[in-house]
N, C-alpha and C positions, 0 to 999 in steps of 0.2 A: 270260437266257431264263426263261420261265415255269417250265419243268421244273426248272431249277437253283434258282429261288426256292422252289418247292414242296418240294424235297428238304431244304432247310435247310442249315445250316452243316456238319453232320456227314455230309452225303450220304445221309441216311436219309429215307424217305418219312414224312410225318406219319401219326400213328395215325388209323385210320378213325374219323370222328366227332369228332376233336379240334378245338380252336379253330384250330390251324394249318391243318388241312385245310379247314375252313369258310372261312377267309380266302382260301386258294388257289382254292377253288371259286368264290367270289364274284368274284375277279379274272378268272378265265376267263370267267364268264358276263357280266361287264361289257363284254367285247370283242365279244359276240354282235351287238348292234345295228349296230356299225360293219361287222362282217363281212357282215351281212345287206344293208346298204345297198350295199356294194361288189360283192358277188357275185351275189345272187339276181336282180337285174334283167337281168344279162348272161348269156345262155345259153352264150357262148363263154369265160367266165371259168374258168381252171383252178381246181379245188377237189377236195377229198377228203371223202367221206362215209364214216364208220365206222359200219356197221350192227351194232347189238348187239340181236339179237332175243331177249334173255333174258326168260323169265317169272319175274321176281323177286317171287315170291309165297311164301306159307307152304309149307314143305317137305311137310307132310302133304297139303296141297291138291295139290301137284305129284304126289305119289306116287299119288294116286287117279285121275290122268288117264292113260289108256292111251296109250303112245307120246308122253309129254310132250315129250321133246326134239325130236320131229318138228314140234311146233308152231312151232319156230324157223324152219321153212321158210316160214311165212306171210308174213314180211317180204321174201321174194324178190320180192314185188310192188314193192319199192323199186328193183329193177333198172331200173324206168322212168327212173331218174336217168341211166342210161347213154345215154339219148337226147341228153343234153347232151354234145357231142363232146369236151370237154376235162375231163369229170368222171371221177374215179376213185372206185370203190366198193370198200371193204374190208369183206367180209361175214364175220362171225364165227359159229361154230356149235360145238355140243358134239361132234358127230361129223362126219366129212367128208360133204359133199353130193355124191352121185354125179354124174358128168359128164352122163349122159343127162338128169337133172333140170335142170342148169344150161343145157344146150343147148336144152331145151324152152322155158325162159323167154326166152333170148336170141333164139330164132326168133320169139317173139311181138312183139318190138320193131319198131314200124313205122319205116321210113326210116333205119335204121342197119344197116350190114353186120354180121353176127354176129361176124366176125373182129375188126373194129374194136372192138366192145363187149367182146369177151372179153379183149382185150389190156389193157383198163382195169378189169378185175374181178379182185380178189385175194381168194382164199378161204383162210381160216385156221381151223383146228379144234383143239379141246382133246382129241379122241379119248377122250371120257369120257361114258358113258351114265348116270352116277349121277343120281338124281332131285333134283338141286340146280340152282339158277339158273345159267345160263351165266355171268353176271358173276362169281359166286363162283368158278367154275372158272377163269376167266381170271385173277383176282387171285391165285389159288394157283399161277400159272405165270409167274414173272418173265421167263423167257427168251421165252415167247410174247408177253408185253407188249412186250419189246424188239423183237421182229419186227414187231409192229403199228406201233410208233413209227417203225421204219426204213422202213416202207411208206408212211408219210404224207409226201407230197412236200413240203408246206409247212404246218406247224402253224398258221400265221397264216391259212390258207385252208382250214381243215378243221373239221368238227364231228361229233359223235356223234348218231345217230338210234336211238332205243330203242323197244321195245314199251311198257315202263313204266319209270318212274324211281323208284329207291329209294336208300337209302344206299349200296348196292353200286355203282350207276351213278355216284353222286357220287365215290366213291373211284376208280373206273375213269377218269373224266374227268380227275381230278387227276393220276393216274399216266400217262395218255397225253398230258397237257398240251394238251387241246383242250376247248372248251365243248360242252355238249350242248343240243340243241334240244328241251327238255321241261321239265316242271314241277319246280321245286326240291323235293327230298324234304321240306323243312321245311313245305311247304304241303299235303302229302298228306292230313292230317286233313280238309281241305276236301272231299275226294272220298270220305270214308267215309260210311257210311249216316247217322251222327249229324250229321256236318258238313254233309251234303247237306240234311237236313231244316232245319237252321238257316239255310242259304243260301236255300232256297226261301221261307221266311218273310220273310227280309230283302228278297228280290226281289219279294214279293207274288204268288208263283206258288202255286196251289192244290196241296195235298199230302194224303195220307190221314191220318185221325185216328191218333194214336199218341203214342209217347214215345221219347226218345233218351237216349244216355249211360248205358246200363244195363250193369251189371258182374257181376251174380250172379243166382242164382235168386230171391232176395228181391226184387230190382229187377224181374225179369221178372214175378213173381207179382203184385206191386202194380200194375205197368203193365197187365197183362191184366185184373186186377180193375177198375181204373179205366175201361178201355175197355169192359168188359162193362156196367158201370153206366151209362156215358154212351150206349152204343149197345145197348140190350137186344134189338134186332132182329138183331144181328150173330151169325153162326153160326161164323165162323172168324177167326183173327188170324194174322199172319205175323211170325215172329221172324227177324231178319237180323243176321249178324255184320258189324261195321263194315267189315272189309276182305275180305268174301266176294267170290268171283270167279265170274262167269257163273251166278249163282244157286246155286252149290255151298254157300254159307254160309247158305242159307235153310231154314226149317222152318215147318211149319203146326201151329197149335194149335186143337183143336176146342173151341169154346165152348158147344156144345149140352149142355143139362142143367146149366148152371152155376147154383148157388144164388143167390138174390137177397137174401142177408142178409150179416151180418158175416163169415161163413165163406168168402166168395168168394176172397180171396187165398190162404188155406190150401188150398182146393180146387184152385186153379190150380197152386200149388207142388207139390202131390202128384202132379199129372198131367204135369209137365214131362218126366219120363223117357219118356212115351208120345208125344213129338213125332213128327210125320211129317217126316223129314229128306229133303231133296232129294238130298244127296250119297250115293252108294252106299257102304254099309259104315259110315256114321256112327252113333255112339251117343251117349247123353246125357252120359256121363262125358267123352268127348273134346270134345263140343260145349261143355259147361260150362267146361272148361279154356280153350277158345278164346275164349269170352265174357269170361272174367276177363282174358285177355291183351289182347284188342283192343276189347272193348266191343260193344254192339249196340243194336238198336232193336226196338220192337214197333209194328206197324201194323195197322190194320183191313184185312182181306182185301177187295179191291174186287171186287164181283160185278157181274153184268149178263148179259143174254141175248146181247148182241153186244159183245164186248170185244176190244180190240187192245192191242198193246204197241209203240207207235212210239218212235223215238229220233231225236235230232238231233245231228249231229256238227258241232263248231265248232273254230275255231283262233284263237289269239291269237299274232300274230307278234312277233318281237323288237322291233318298233317300237311295240307296244301296240295294233295294229289287230285288231279282232274281226270275224270273218266266219263265215258258215254254210258248211259244206263239203258236207253232204248230209243227207237224211232217209231213214229206213228204217222198214219194218214188221218187227219182229223175229218170228221163229218160235221159239216156246218149247215145251218138252216136260218130261219128268221126271215124278215121281209126282204133283206138284200143279201142273204147267205153269209152272215157274219157272226151268228150265234153258235157257240159250241154245243153240239148235240151228242157227239160220241166219237169213236175212233176205231181204226183198224190197225192191228199190229201183226207183223212189222210193217214199216213203210215199204212202198214199192221198191223192189230190188234194182229197178232202173236208175234210181237216184239216192237210195238210202246211204250209201257210202259217201256220196258227194255232199249231201246236207250234213252228215256227221263232220266232215272235214271243215265246212264253213262254220258250224256251231262250235267246234273246238277253238277256232280263232276268237270267237266271242268269249268263250270260256277262259281263255288265256287273259283277256282284258279284265274279266271279272275277278279272276284269281289275283291279278296284280293289284286290284283295289281292295282285297281282303274279304271277298264274298265267301260264304260257307254254306254248305248244304246243297239240296236239290234245286235245280232251276231248269227252265225250258226255253228253247229258242224256236219260234214259229216262223214259217216261210210261206210265201206264195210261189208256186211253181207252175210254169206254163210250158207246154210242149212246143218246141221249135224244131221242125223236121224230125230227125231221128233222136234228138236229145231234149233236154229240159233246161230252162232258164230259171234260176232260183233267186228270189229277193227276200231278205230277212225283214220281218215286219214287227216282231214283238219279242220281248224278254219277260218271262214270268219268274220272279225270284221267290218261288214258293212251290209247294206241291200243287199240281194242276189236275185237270180232268183226266189226264192220261196216267197219273201216278197210281191211283188205287187199282185200276184194272191190271196194271203190270204187277203190282204187289199181290193181287189175287192169283195171277198166274204162278207167281213164285210160291204162294201158299199152297196151291193145288198140286203143283208138279215137282217142287224142290229143284227146278232147273235153273239155268243161267243164260244170260245174253252174251253173245260173242261179238264185240264190235268189229272184229276183223272180217266177219261174214255178214253182219247185220241179221243174224239168226238167233233164235232161242231154242235150246235143246234141253229136254228132260234128261235125267241121269242115264237112261238107257240109250240115249242118242237120238230119240225121236224128236223131230222139229215140232214146235208148237206155235200156234197163231191164235188170234182172237178178234172178234168184233164186239165192241162194248158200247153202252149208252148209259147216260145218267137221266135221260129224259123220255123214257117210255111212259106215256101218259094217256089214259083214256077214262071217260066216265064209267065205262063197263067194269073197270077194275075196282071201283069204290065199293067198300063193304067186304072185300076179300081180306081175311086176317093172315098173319104170318103162317099159321098152321094150314090154312087153305092153300096158300101158295106152295108150301112144301109138299102137300099132298098132290096138288096138280102136277108139280114137277116130277114126283116119283111115279105117279100113275101113267104119265105120258113119256116116261123114259128120258126126261130132260136132265135129271140130276147128274152132276159130274161123276164120271166113273174112272177111278184111278187106273184100272187095268187097260182101258182103251185110250186114256188120256183125252177124253172127249166128253163134253157136256156143258151145262150152264150153271153158273154161280150168280146168285142175286145179291144186290146190295140196296141200301135205302129202303129196306123192306118196311120200316115203320111208317113210311109215307103212303103206303098202298091203300089202306082201308079208308083214310080220311080224304086223301087227295087223288087217289087213283093213279099214283105215280110210283115208279121204282126204277132201279138200275139193274143192269145185267151184263155179264161177261160170258160170251159164248166161245168156248175153247175147242179147237180141233187141230188137225195136222197142217192145214193150209188156211189162208185167209178166205179162199173161195168156199171151202167146206164150213168154216165158221160163219160166213154170211148166210149160207143155207140154214144152218142151225138157228141163227138169229131169226130168220123169217119164219121158220117152223115154230119157234117159241112164241113169237108174237101171234101167230095164227091160233095156237093152243090157248093162250091167255084171252084172246078176243072171244073165242068160243066158250071157254069155261066161265069167263066173267059175265057173259050175257045170259047164262042159264037162269030162267025165272025161278023165284022161290015160291 
């Protein structure tokens, strides 16, 4: 058995990151194409999907996210897999997911009795709220890993689905004895800000002026000075940490007043402590340490009177096939408009097909390097006359903030995206669109329980209605009572109507949440 081989002759697991573990992981991943050919075309084939919604990110980044462990609920959108009548889902989490939340998702499933789906759903928890990645918590609990292995009916018909893949998920896959459908951690530098810039050039895709592979303040100062000399019209530059998340690793540097002589680099270095950071509570000393640890880039700030931030989500399957999954217009906020807050689907028809074509060029480069699974390519788009100019700015080798809203749409409608038209249609032919957010937050919402939220939605006609293909689906419900925070996907026939529904929903929640007790 793979598990016995991975354990070695002394019965011990290989050390994380060791050659023995890398060999065991490669053997597991080598079985994935055969598994894919055998199971994925057959909706009745028995299989087990182990969902690991771990945010395997920098611990300091996690600590800055309010209710970080509740973000694990976003992949409850993968309960859409329970529409396959012989599929078992093992869903792992840091803390137990309340039954009202589970019931809420299962009732959204079209065509499957809730009882039938619930019998095939296994929920296992670490009972641990520490600001650490879920995968780290799982690896620290051998008995829980044993319970997960015991719940997998047939390891030869099972795989892991993760939010992102790091060395932690590689170790977890080896210890569970099943492959993971995601990018090999060895390839993660391709998705960093520096690796992304190199790939964009290789693909022939336009990108902002700048420099990559920067490690300290000297590198930053020289890159800023070079950019200022080449672009004397430039008023701002953006500095990004290579493994920053949702814009939290970004900072803006003000180039106004820069000298035009040999003192430019020294001038820039002296002003680095005055960076405008996107992350709350960030300071220069912490940022400088992160830069030394992971590297970063400097880029010209892309200006324009009308500017958008669209993205394209793609997938490379275990057989090496590349496809477009969706397009979105991202909604950004934060001090300098670089923090991901939500999205609109689909992206504007004026450029959806154009950014798909550019993203596919990047996808071809990633496929040639062995990337597997979902990934996204982000752009900055500026209107120029009657058209748009697009520059690629980031690759995300993971599920992103636009993944679970799209999966929620699939869960609710059983429809599909057509890359030829950049439209999503339900089985009856109706087009579907949505406006979604992970960051609807207000002190007024604190104290509202999951049951309160569901009652508010039903009484105010917000609950998704299958007959009209319109309504609201909530996620991150577990963060509502303590943090006053939740996510939502507002589905309608057009983006405009979905936006109206979003505003109506916020107004209802603001009103209901402020009712005195």
